[in-house]
N, C-alpha and C positions, 0 to 999 in steps of 0.2 A: 347227473339221474339216470341216465335210460341203460350207461356202465353199469350202477349198480343192479337192473332191475337185469341186467343179460346176465350177469354172476353170480342173479339170487334165483334167476326161475334154472340155472343148470343143474344145480345144489337141493335144492328147497322140492320140490315132489318126492325127495327122495326120501329125506327126512322128515316130510311129514309124515308121510307113507307107516313109517321103520316106528316112529314115539307113538302113532296114534295104534296100531296095530298089537305094540305092545306095550298097548295098554287091553286090549279089551274092545276092540271095535271095530267088528265087521270089515272086512279082507274088501270087500265093495263099494261098503260106505267108505275105507280106509284109499281107496284109489279114483274112489271122485272125487274128492280132497285136495289130496295133494294130487289130482292138476288145474284147478284152475288155476287163475291170470296171480302171477305172485304181486304186482298189484297194490293189490287188495288187506295182501297181508303184512306187507312193506309198511302200508298206511297206518297199520290195526295194531302195530310195533311202533313207528308215529306218535301216537296216541293215546298207548297205554291200555289195548284193550285185548282184552284174549277171545278171536275173533271163534273160539275154538269148539262152546253149548251154545251155538249159530250153527253153524257146520257142519257138526259131527249132527246135530237134532237133539230135541229133547225125546224122542224115540227110542232113538241108541242108547240115547244117555240113562236110560231109564230100566231098560234090558245087564246094564253095568253094573257092578261092585258100585256099594258108597265113597268105599278106601281107591275104584280108577277115578268113581265118577268128582271128584275132592281133588285128585290130580287133575284129572282137564280140564279141568277151568280153573283149578288156583291161578297163582299169580303166578306161579317163577316154568308154570310146561309150555306155557310157549314161550317163552323166551327164549329158554335153556333151547327151543323145537330150533328155535327158530338163526339162535347164535353162529353157528355155523356156515349157516348160508345166505348170511350176509357180511360175514366175513368175510368169506369167498365174493362178494360181489363190489364189499371192500375194496381189498385186493387189487380188483377189476380196472379198477376205477381209475386205484390212486395209480396205478405200472399205466396205464396207459395217460395217466397229469405227466409222468416223470419222464413216457418220450419222448412223448411230443412237448416238454421242457429240454430235452436235452437236445431235440433237432435240430426247434429254436435254434439254441444259441451256438448248436453248427454254422446251421446257417446263418447266423450274425460272427462268425465269424471267421467263415469263408469269402466273409465283403471285401475285406483286410480293416485295417486303422484308419478311419477318416477325419477328418481334423473340424470340431466344432466350428462355426465361428458364434459368437456371442448374441444378442438381438437386442443387448442394449448400448453395444459397442456402434456407436454414428459411424457412417457411411460415410466418409468423406470427399467431395472434387472441387477439383481446382478450373473453376470459371471465368474466362478474363471479360470484362463486363468494360468497356472501351476501350479503350489505345492506352499499348501499356506505356510504362514508364518512358521518357525518353532522353536522346542521349543526352548525355555534358555538353554543355557548350565547349567550342575552345575559344571563343573570339572573337572566328571568324566572322568572314560579310556571307560568307553566304545561309552565317545560320536564320532563322525567321525566326523575329519575337513573337509572342499567343496573340496580335492584332493581325502583322503577316497572313504567319500561317489559315486565321479565319479566313483573311479575301483571298491565299489559294484555295481554301473547299473551297466557296463558295464561287468561285469565281470573277470575285463583285472588286472592284479597289474604291475604295473609298478617300 
């Protein structure tokens, strides 16, 4: 929105001035109206309101011909008057958006390729609980059976 206002303010004053002077508005009034902030002009355009009658004033309009009055307060004068400045503002905003998008794409590309792990795939870790598997018995007398092993661990013999 800010960029739209900046682009609009670059060419709107001259467009308003030329359009008003071309339809008989005195130079001093046209200069004053053209220097007003563009935000009000933009909101008037969005709302479909023609602010020329209010900006120029009834006294100035009464000194103009009926054809000029009808043109200034008509439905097509104000939209045509701001069309070129509005287009310039829109181009400024869209040009910035394109530049920012390209810059973001370049930054993303410069980071390189990264593999993404799925959050749904559970990570497994192998945790050993208790003693591992017993070696196979080969029938030697040195092997301990279950009861002898428990006695050896506890240090008592029953």
